[in-house]
PAMI-668234 format. One record per residue: z, y, x of N, C-alpha, C, O in turn; residue in three letters. Coordinates in pm, whole numbers, padded with zeros to 5 digits, always signed. Atoms other than C-alpha are relative to their C-alpha. Layout:
// PAMI-668234
ZYXZYXZYXZYXALA
...
***
This chain:
// PAMI-668234
+00101-00099-00040+01972+01571+00175-00078+00045-00123-00153-00032-00183MET
+00066-00051+00120+01847+01793-00103-00150+00014+00021-00227+00010-00075ALA
+00140-00028-00026+01515+01850+00068-00077-00122+00048-00181-00108+00113ASN
+00074+00121-00037+01413+01487+00122-00137+00001-00065-00153+00045-00179SER
+00131+00020+00060+01047+01419+00070-00001-00136-00070+00079-00223-00038LYS
+00003+00120+00083+00951+01148-00178-00133-00072+00015-00239-00011+00011THR
+00118+00085-00009+00709+00859-00137-00007-00090-00123+00095-00142-00168ALA
+00026+00097+00107+00555+00654-00420-00076-00117+00062-00187-00100+00112LEU
+00058+00120-00059+00483+00298-00303-00030-00100-00110+00062-00146-00177VAL
+00031+00103+00099+00295+00060-00531+00020-00138+00062-00006-00159+00180THR
-00025+00135-00050+00388-00306-00502+00110-00002+00103+00096-00064+00208GLY
-00107-00016-00099+00716-00223-00330+00115-00097-00011+00217-00078+00055GLY
-00115+00089+00023+00932-00512-00447+00010-00113+00101+00114-00178+00111SER
-00003+00112-00094+00837-00763-00176-00106+00020+00108-00187+00113+00101ARG
+00105+00003-00101+00627-00833+00131-00016+00131+00073+00082+00196+00111GLY
+00030-00120-00076+00455-00542+00300+00055+00125-00067+00109+00213+00000LEU
-00044-00119+00071+00541-00290+00029+00150+00022+00013+00195+00136+00028GLY
-00145-00009-00019+00911-00367+00057+00032+00056+00139+00117+00143+00153LYS
-00027-00046-00136+00902-00316+00433-00041+00147+00017+00026+00222+00087ASP
+00040-00141-00003+00712+00012+00388+00109+00087-00062+00148+00189-00006MET
-00100-00079+00072+00968+00137+00136+00127+00018+00083+00182+00127+00089ALA
-00123-00007-00079+01263+00054+00362-00019+00085+00125+00070+00160+00164ILE
+00027-00082-00119+01099+00210+00668-00014+00148-00035+00026+00234+00044ASN
+00005-00140+00045+01025+00528+00473+00142+00054-00018+00172+00167+00023LEU
-00140-00042+00019+01393+00544+00376+00070+00022+00133+00148+00116+00148ALA
-00062-00015-00132+01496+00494+00738-00042+00131+00067+00030+00184+00151LYS
+00046-00129-00054+01291+00806+00820+00045+00116-00089-00005+00228-00075LYS
-00058-00109+00078+01488+01005+00562-00077+00040-00123-00063+00152-00172GLY
+00079-00031+00119+01250+00985+00268+00056-00075-00121+00103-00188-00109MET
-00033+00068+00125+01332+00907-00095-00122-00081-00043-00235-00049-00007ASP
+00109+00092+00033+01126+00630-00249+00001-00034-00149+00105-00066-00206VAL
+00024+00058+00131+00985+00546-00590-00095-00117+00023-00201-00101+00084VAL
+00087+00116-00021+00841+00195-00593-00037-00062-00132+00034-00048-00232LEU
+00040+00072+00120+00652-00010-00845+00008-00150+00025-00001-00198+00138THR
+00004+00147-00005+00673-00379-00924-00085-00046-00117-00094+00024-00219TYR
+00085+00053+00108+00443-00594-01136+00083-00078-00101+00076-00052-00221HIS
-00077+00085+00092+00682-00853-01279+00142-00027+00045+00226-00065-00037SER
-00129+00044-00052+00983-00905-01054+00099+00116+00009+00121+00174+00115ASN
-00092-00114+00007+01233-00643-01166+00123-00022+00088+00175+00072+00149GLU
-00121+00029-00078+01525-00819-00994-00022+00028+00148+00062+00090+00212ALA
+00030-00027-00141+01358-00809-00651-00014+00149+00026+00033+00200+00128GLU
+00015-00145-00014+01264-00444-00705+00136+00067+00004+00158+00161+00081ALA
-00136-00055+00003+01628-00371-00786+00072-00017+00132+00148+00070+00174GLY
-00061+00023-00132+01736-00524-00455-00053+00099+00103+00022+00148+00188LYS
+00059-00096-00095+01496-00299-00265+00058+00139-00026+00091+00212+00068VAL
-00060-00129+00037+01627+00006-00456+00141+00010+00059+00178+00112+00117VAL
-00138+00000-00051+01984-00091-00362+00003+00013+00152+00088+00083+00207ALA
+00005-00008-00146+01888-00136+00003-00033+00142+00046+00025+00192+00143GLU
+00037-00138-00035+01725+00208+00014+00119+00094-00025+00148+00182+00056ILE
-00117-00083+00029+02030+00364-00152+00109-00019+00105+00181+00075+00138GLN
-00101+00027-00104+02252+00196+00108-00034+00073+00129+00053+00094+00214SER
+00043-00078-00117+02048+00387+00370+00019+00149-00023-00012+00231+00064LEU
-00030-00140+00028+02149+00711+00201-00112+00078-00066-00107+00201-00074GLY
+00112-00068+00065+01822+00786+00022-00005-00035-00149+00048-00138-00191GLN
+00020+00028+00142+01734+00809-00346-00112-00102-00016-00207-00105+00062LYS
+00105+00098+00026+01528+00524-00491+00000-00035-00148+00102-00028-00216ALA
+00015+00047+00138+01396+00406-00826-00121-00093-00005-00213-00081+00076ALA
+00113+00094+00016+01164+00127-00943-00052+00008-00143+00026+00020-00238ALA
+00065-00004+00131+00916+00131-01231-00103-00112-00006-00168-00145+00093PHE
+00100+00107+00019+00699-00146-01375-00139+00062-00008-00158+00164-00074GLN
+00138-00046+00007+00325-00100-01322-00094-00114+00033-00075-00186+00130LEU
+00113+00087-00033+00015-00316-01340-00108+00092+00054-00171+00166-00022ASP
+00092-00095-00062-00207-00133-01093-00147-00029-00035-00236+00049+00001THR
+00135+00029+00047-00514-00301-01244-00027+00051-00140-00138+00036-00191GLY
+00012-00045+00138-00452-00145-01587+00001+00152-00005+00106+00214-00019ASN
+00012-00146-00006-00582+00212-01574+00061+00067-00123+00114+00178-00114VAL
-00054-00055+00125-00474+00267-01935+00149+00025+00004+00202+00103-00075GLY
-00146-00016-00008-00109+00242-01830+00041+00115+00091+00159+00152+00095ALA
-00036-00094-00106-00128+00510-01559+00063+00130-00051+00157+00181+00008PHE
-00054-00126+00051-00064+00819-01772+00147-00015-00039+00231+00069-00004ASP
-00138+00025+00040+00252+00671-01923+00091-00024+00119+00205+00022+00123GLY
-00076+00026-00122+00368+00549-01584+00032+00131+00072+00146+00153+00112PHE
-00022-00125-00071+00323+00891-01425+00093+00093-00077+00169+00169-00017LEU
-00096-00078+00080+00508+01056-01715+00142-00046+00030+00232+00036+00046GLN
-00133+00055-00031+00803+00823-01648+00047+00046+00138+00159+00094+00154GLN
-00037-00031-00138+00800+00884-01273+00030+00148+00016+00130+00186+00077VAL
-00018-00143-00019+00761+01260-01293+00121+00052-00077+00188+00145-00032THR
-00121-00039+00075+01031+01292-01560+00124-00038+00081+00220+00038+00089ALA
-00112+00045-00083+01264+01090-01336+00018+00095+00119+00130+00136+00149HIS
-00010-00086-00118+01183+01305-01032+00049+00140-00038+00127+00200+00035LEU
-00042-00134+00043+01228+01629-01226+00150+00002-00024+00220+00098+00010LYS
-00143+00012+00026+01570+01511-01337+00080-00010+00131+00187+00050+00145GLU
-00071+00026-00126+01667+01400-00984-00008+00118+00097+00088+00149+00168GLN
+00026-00098-00106+01516+01681-00777-00033+00140-00051-00034+00235+00027THR
+00040-00129+00054+01417+01962-01012-00150+00022+00001-00199+00121-00054GLY
+00146-00010-00003+01047+01902-00944-00060-00135-00036-00009-00239+00005SER
+00065+00127+00035+00812+01640-01093-00087-00054+00113-00143-00164+00102PRO
+00098+00034-00104+00615+01628-00768+00057-00096+00105+00178-00112+00120ASN
-00037+00083-00114+00616+01385-00478-00096+00031+00115-00192+00105+00097PHE
+00069-00040-00123+00476+01398-00125-00098-00103+00054-00201-00069+00112ASP
+00079+00106-00063+00331+01062-00028-00035-00105-00104+00052-00149-00179PHE
+00046+00108+00088+00124+00809-00224-00049-00113+00088-00143-00096+00165LEU
+00040+00117-00078+00098+00463-00069-00051-00106-00096+00026-00170-00168ILE
+00065+00096+00089-00150+00243-00254-00001-00137+00067-00095-00174+00137ASN
-00020+00128-00069-00023-00096-00142-00022-00122-00090-00064-00227-00041ASN
-00001+00118+00087-00015-00323-00448-00131-00077+00008-00239-00018+00010ALA
+00122+00080-00006-00259-00611-00429+00026-00146-00026+00139-00194-00021GLY
-00006+00144+00020-00335-00972-00503-00106-00064+00089-00197+00004+00138THR
+00097+00071-00083-00525-01234-00310-00110-00059-00088-00088-00093-00204ALA
+00110+00072+00066-00863-01378-00407-00071-00080+00109-00138-00023+00195LEU
+00068+00088-00096-00987-01676-00208-00102-00084-00076-00066-00174-00151TYR
+00107+00078+00063-01324-01807-00329-00127+00027+00079-00152+00139+00122ALA
+00127-00021-00070-01657-01862-00161-00087+00095-00081-00070+00107-00202SER
+00091-00091+00070-01928-01609-00245-00071-00074-00114-00082-00021-00224PHE
+00078+00076+00098-02124-01881-00430+00081-00035-00124+00025-00055-00232ALA
-00084+00048+00111-01827-01971-00650+00088+00108-00062+00163+00079-00155GLU
-00083-00107+00057-01664-01632-00721-00048+00031-00141-00166+00059-00162THR
+00038-00025+00138-01660-01581-01097+00008+00149-00032+00074+00226+00037THR
-00005-00140+00041-01717-01254-01277+00141+00040-00040+00185+00153-00015GLU
-00138-00030+00040-01366-01276-01420+00089+00024+00122+00170+00117+00123ALA
-00076-00020-00124-01217-01315-01070-00035+00135+00062+00052+00210+00106GLN
+00047-00125-00061-01429-01026-00944+00058+00120-00074+00109+00213-00012PHE
-00046-00114+00080-01335-00795-01231+00151+00022+00016+00196+00136+00028ASP
-00145-00013-00015-00962-00869-01200+00033+00062+00136+00121+00147+00146ALA
-00027-00050-00135-00974-00801-00825-00044+00145+00016+00026+00225+00077ALA
+00049-00138-00017-01184-00484-00847+00089+00098-00075+00107+00212-00031VAL
-00090-00088+00075-00948-00341-01109+00124+00034+00081+00171+00148+00079ASN
-00121-00022-00079-00650-00382-00876-00033+00070+00132+00034+00165+00170ILE
+00022-00042-00138-00808-00318-00537-00087+00125+00014-00084+00190+00119HIS
+00084-00118-00015-01057-00042-00611+00014+00096-00118+00054+00211-00100PHE
-00005-00090+00116-01071+00098-00964+00142+00054-00022+00160+00173-00047LYS
-00138-00043+00020-00692+00107-00995+00044+00102+00103+00109+00202+00070GLY
-00035-00094-00107-00649+00279-00658-00069+00134-00024-00009+00240-00008VAL
+00079-00121+00023-00925+00529-00743+00067+00087-00107+00089+00207-00086PHE
-00048-00081+00112-00778+00635-01077+00150+00030+00006+00193+00132-00047PHE
-00142-00036-00017-00407+00614-00993+00010+00121+00092+00089+00213+00067LEU
+00000-00114-00092-00476+00848-00702-00048+00126-00071+00011+00233-00055THR
+00054-00115+00074-00685+01077-00923+00104+00058-00095+00124+00179-00101GLN
-00097-00046+00099-00418+01093-01193+00128+00052+00066+00201+00132+00006LYS
-00120-00046-00071-00142+01146-00934-00021+00136+00067+00076+00202+00104ALA
+00029-00122-00077-00318+01446-00774+00077+00123-00047+00124+00200+00037LEU
-00073-00120+00041-00154+01712-00995+00146-00001+00044+00210+00104+00051PRO
-00142+00013-00037+00188+01580-00885+00020-00020+00149+00134-00030+00196TYR
-00011+00021-00145+00109+01533-00516+00009+00136+00066-00082+00219+00052LEU
-00020-00130-00063+00245+01823-00316-00110+00031+00101-00159-00058+00171ASN
+00088-00043-00108+00008+02025-00100+00067-00035+00133+00189-00026+00146ASP
-00056+00043-00127+00050+01905+00257+00048-00144-00002+00107-00191+00095GLY
-00045+00139+00014+00118+01552+00133-00094-00097+00070-00185-00057+00143GLY
+00082+00105-00064-00034+01223+00243-00035-00108-00102+00042-00139-00192ARG
+00041+00120+00075-00228+00939+00085-00026-00108+00105-00100-00087+00201ILE
+00025+00113-00090-00218+00602+00259-00048-00117-00084+00023-00166-00171ILE
+00057+00114+00070-00444+00328+00132+00005-00123+00091-00017-00114+00212ASN
-00011+00123-00078-00400-00031+00240-00130-00080-00011-00175-00115-00121ILE
+00122+00079-00006-00712-00216+00349+00034-00136+00060+00138-00193+00030SER
-00020+00133-00057-00745-00536+00550-00092-00016+00120-00199+00044+00126SER
+00090+00039-00107-00885-00673+00872-00129-00058-00054-00233-00054+00013GLY
+00116+00066+00060-01125-00852+00637-00111+00097-00038-00219+00055-00079LEU
+00108-00097+00018-01319-00528+00593-00078+00020+00130-00188+00076+00129ALA
+00067-00013-00131-01407-00541+00966-00063-00131+00043-00178-00134+00087ARG
+00054+00132-00037-01448-00914+01035-00004-00087-00125+00060-00058-00226PHE
+00024+00083+00119-01552-01191+00799+00069-00134+00013+00057-00203+00114CYS
-00060+00132+00010-01351-01493+00697-00051-00061-00130-00021-00010-00238SER
+00060+00056+00122-01539-01718+00452+00103-00018-00110+00213-00067-00086PRO
-00090+00009+00114-01382-01704+00107+00058+00134-00041+00133+00143-00138GLY
-00056-00133+00031-01303-01331+00109-00108+00104-00025-00085+00223-00001SER
+00111-00095+00016-01639-01173+00020+00034+00111-00100+00007+00228-00074SER
-00031-00102+00101-01513-00996-00295+00113+00090+00048+00102+00212+00044ALA
-00117-00075-00047-01176-00892-00155-00037+00092+00117-00002+00210+00117TYR
+00039-00078-00117-01322-00776+00177-00091+00116-00037-00079+00225+00019GLY
+00091-00107+00045-01595-00576+00001+00076+00112-00067+00047+00230-00046SER
-00080-00102+00069-01340-00398-00216+00083+00081+00099+00102+00201+00081MET
-00074-00073-00103-01133-00311+00089-00094+00092+00078-00055+00202+00118LYS
+00100-00088-00062-01451-00175+00250-00022+00125-00085-00035+00235-00032GLY
+00016-00115+00091-01492+00047-00058+00119+00095+00013+00102+00217+00010ALA
-00120-00083-00016-01133+00169-00015-00009+00085+00127+00034+00200+00129ILE
+00010-00074-00126-01208+00270+00343-00095+00119-00012-00068+00226+00042GLU
+00092-00111+00024-01506+00482+00236+00066+00105-00091+00059+00225-00064VAL
-00069-00091+00092-01307+00631-00053+00102+00086+00075+00115+00205+00047LEU
-00104-00074-00073-01030+00732+00189-00060+00116+00078+00000+00223+00085THR
+00066-00110-00072-01273+00939+00396-00038+00112-00097-00027+00230-00064ARG
+00032-00101+00101-01388+01115+00079+00125+00076-00044+00121+00197-00064TYR
-00126-00066+00037-01028+01184-00019+00040+00101+00108+00080+00213+00077LEU
-00035-00091-00110-00963+01334+00325-00085+00127-00005-00035+00237+00015ALA
+00093-00113+00002-01269+01556+00292+00029+00092-00118+00038+00214-00102LYS
-00013-00082+00121-01214+01672-00066+00140+00059-00017+00155+00163-00081GLU
-00138-00049+00018-00835+01716-00046+00047+00081+00120+00158+00133+00120LEU
-00034-00079-00118-00840+01885+00295+00043+00143-00032+00138+00192+00028GLY
-00042-00136+00033-00822+02232+00136+00144+00010-00051+00205+00117-00045PRO
-00139+00001+00045-00484+02131-00009+00095-00048+00111+00216-00060+00090ARG
-00084+00045-00110-00360+02012+00330+00046-00144-00013+00139-00187+00055GLY
-00037+00141+00021-00345+01651+00208-00085-00087+00092-00208-00083+00086ILE
+00070+00093-00089-00435+01391+00472-00006-00137-00067+00087-00177-00138ALA
+00017+00134+00056-00566+01047+00373-00042-00095+00111-00138-00068+00184ALA
+00028+00099-00104-00565+00744+00599+00007-00141-00056+00061-00165-00164ASN
-00002+00142+00033-00612+00368+00586+00085-00075+00103+00071-00053+00223VAL
-00064+00099-00086-00377+00107+00728-00058-00136-00039-00053-00175-00155VAL
+00066+00129+00024-00554-00227+00764+00077-00111+00072+00056-00133+00191ALA
-00071+00111-00064-00316-00518+00829-00094-00115+00032-00196-00135-00035PRO
+00063+00130-00021-00438-00838+00984+00071-00102-00087+00136-00066-00185GLY
-00066+00105+00077-00310-01171+00855+00151+00008+00023+00198+00008+00137ALA
-00144-00021-00007+00060-01134+00776+00071-00115-00071+00029-00160-00177ILE
-00077+00111+00059+00316-01406+00707+00093+00053-00110+00208+00089-00084ALA
-00079-00036+00119+00434-01314+00355-00031-00104-00107-00096-00205-00080THR
+00036+00091+00110+00415-01483+00014-00134+00037-00062-00173-00021-00163ASP
+00133-00040+00048+00075-01310-00037-00093-00120+00004-00095-00197+00100PHE
+00095+00111+00005-00192-01556-00146+00068-00135+00001+00017-00232+00057GLY
-00074+00126+00004+00068-01823-00213+00067-00034+00132+00108-00148+00154GLY
-00071+00021-00126+00217-01780+00133-00079-00075+00105-00022-00135+00196GLY
+00085+00081-00090-00080-01933+00315+00028+00026+00147+00053-00067+00224ARG
-00016-00033-00143-00039-01748+00643+00138-00040+00049+00155-00085+00163THR
-00138+00029-00040+00336-01800+00646+00029-00150+00004+00093-00199+00096ARG
-00046+00136+00021+00363-02159+00528-00096-00109+00049-00053-00222+00073ASP
+00098+00100-00044+00043-02336+00634-00009+00006+00153-00066+00099+00209ASN
-00010-00003-00147+00101-02429+00999-00137+00007+00066-00154+00070+00170LYS
+00136+00002-00057-00269-02489+01060-00061+00141-00004-00117+00189+00095GLU
+00054-00137+00013-00371-02145+00927+00075+00093+00094+00014+00177+00161ILE
-00082-00087-00085-00082-01979+01111-00042-00015+00146-00055+00084+00218ASN
+00040+00026-00138-00186-02144+01439-00140+00055+00028-00166+00107+00136ALA
+00136-00050-00018-00551-02051+01388+00001+00152+00017-00070+00207+00101ARG
-00012-00146-00010-00455-01685+01333+00057+00039+00136+00008+00131+00202ILE
-00059-00029-00132-00234-01688+01643-00105-00013+00110-00106+00065+00205ALA
+00101+00027-00102-00528-01827+01840-00108+00107+00010-00169+00121+00116GLY
+00104-00104-00005-00765-01540+01747+00062+00140+00012-00008+00240-00002ILE
-00070-00128-00010-00502-01266+01793+00044+00022+00145+00108-00064+00206THR
-00027-00028-00142-00466-01099+02133+00149-00014+00033+00184-00060+00141ALA
-00145+00008-00026-00086-01081+02100+00059-00136-00038+00180-00156-00027LEU
-00039+00141+00003-00074-01452+02015+00089-00046-00113+00156-00149-00100GLY
-00076+00048+00116+00095-01474+01674-00057+00064-00125-00133+00160-00118ARG
+00032-00064+00128+00044-01401+01306+00092+00120-00017+00199+00127+00044ALA
-00080-00120+00023+00174-01067+01182+00118-00027-00091+00121-00127-00163GLY
-00117+00004+00087+00506-01008+01007+00006+00131-00078-00048+00232-00032LEU
-00010-00125+00075+00586-00751+00735+00056+00115+00083+00014+00230+00068PRO
-00064-00104-00083+00802-00565+00990-00099+00065+00097-00071+00170+00154GLU
+00100-00059-00089+00486-00504+01195-00075+00115-00067-00141+00194+00000ASP
+00086-00092+00075+00334-00288+00920+00075+00121-00054+00026+00234-00046ILE
-00070-00106+00073+00598-00084+00737+00026+00125+00082+00014+00236+00032GLY
-00030-00114-00085+00690+00136+01031-00121+00086+00029-00109+00206+00050GLY
+00124-00075-00025+00327+00235+01085-00029+00090-00120-00066+00206-00105VAL
+00020-00078+00123+00295+00348+00723+00100+00116-00004+00063+00229-00037VAL
-00103-00106+00001+00623+00540+00750-00034+00109+00102-00019+00227+00073ALA
+00039-00098-00103+00504+00707+01072-00108+00094-00052-00104+00214-00026PHE
+00110-00082+00050+00188+00828+00898+00047+00105-00102-00026+00198-00134LEU
-00057-00098+00092+00414+01015+00654+00089+00102+00071+00147+00189+00006CYS
-00087-00092-00074+00601+01199+00930-00077+00123+00046-00200+00126+00044THR
+00060-00123-00052+00538+01546+01069-00080-00027+00127-00181+00038+00152GLU
+00070+00033-00125+00433+01389+01402-00143-00048-00026-00230-00034+00059GLU
+00132+00056+00030+00134+01228+01227-00090+00098-00076-00193+00058-00131ALA
+00069-00096+00087+00014+01549+01060-00148+00017+00031-00226+00054-00057ARG
+00139-00025-00039-00315+01564+01255-00086-00127-00006-00203-00125+00032TRP
+00077+00123+00020-00420+01205+01181-00058+00005-00141+00016+00014-00239ILE
+00064-00014+00131-00673+01220+00899-00131-00077-00003-00207-00076+00094ASN
+00125+00073+00023-00955+01004+00761-00018-00116+00098-00130-00155+00129ALA
+00006+00108-00098-00868+00724+01006+00032-00136-00062+00108-00147-00158GLN
-00032+00139+00033-00865+00348+00971+00082-00054+00117+00032-00067+00228ARG
-00088+00052-00105-00570+00211+01166+00024-00148-00029+00095-00183-00122ILE
-00020+00143+00019-00587-00165+01199+00126-00043+00074+00144-00013+00192GLU
-00128+00044-00056-00247-00321+01257+00000-00153-00006+00056-00214-00098VAL
+00028+00144+00007-00340-00678+01344+00036-00073+00128+00010-00192+00140SER
-00029+00066-00125-00215-00747+01695-00122-00028+00084-00115-00095+00187GLY
+00125+00027-00073-00578-00750+01804-00066-00127-00046-00085-00219+00033GLY
+00069+00119+00052-00748-01004+01577-00150+00009+00024-00210+00116+00014MET
+00146+00009-00011-01104-01116+01645-00059+00112+00086-00153+00179+00044ASN
+00049-00107-00087-01158-00877+01935-00130-00043+00070-00188+00033+00147LEU
***
């Protein structure tokens, strides 16, 4: 399909980002994904997307290092121009993230700065720098967390940064509306991946506790999230804008 739309997914080599990338491909979209360190895993995701009949490529990116963004976007846009004739893409999914578990009293400035660079500053400036290459009528999807709505001790910094992302997304929707670009938030609940050392997936006690506070009675899986992100990039979702969609099975209702 020469007229496939293209999505850029940060942190697409594993976990939620991988599932997003594959679901986008299943809906007929080409995908550019980023990975932080695991090139081999990113390559497997690229191969899986190609097996679905869509174009895919992976590029290394530290989403907390704003200084790397210009060079990264030059690489991506040169690749797209070569592949499609245009340097532009249609969908930006700011998914990449790391976990930070520390009580408010014990969170260090170094921990805070590292997290804010990835979860807020990086998202802010990657999106800003990507704007010239984002097609009019495109979509921005930012990933937040249930932890911006309810509180779980040990997530004060992370949850606050996700709260900032939710406000930023409304501003993006407002300011980019004249270009027909919609911006939304997807806020997963606790998901069984290797995120945060695999706590939700591997710690039976944590997993059971999450199941107990979730209306649908289990912890989330990556497959619960990717399809929602892909849907938000479809024509059917064109009128959804500036919304926070929590995908948590009904946690802490």
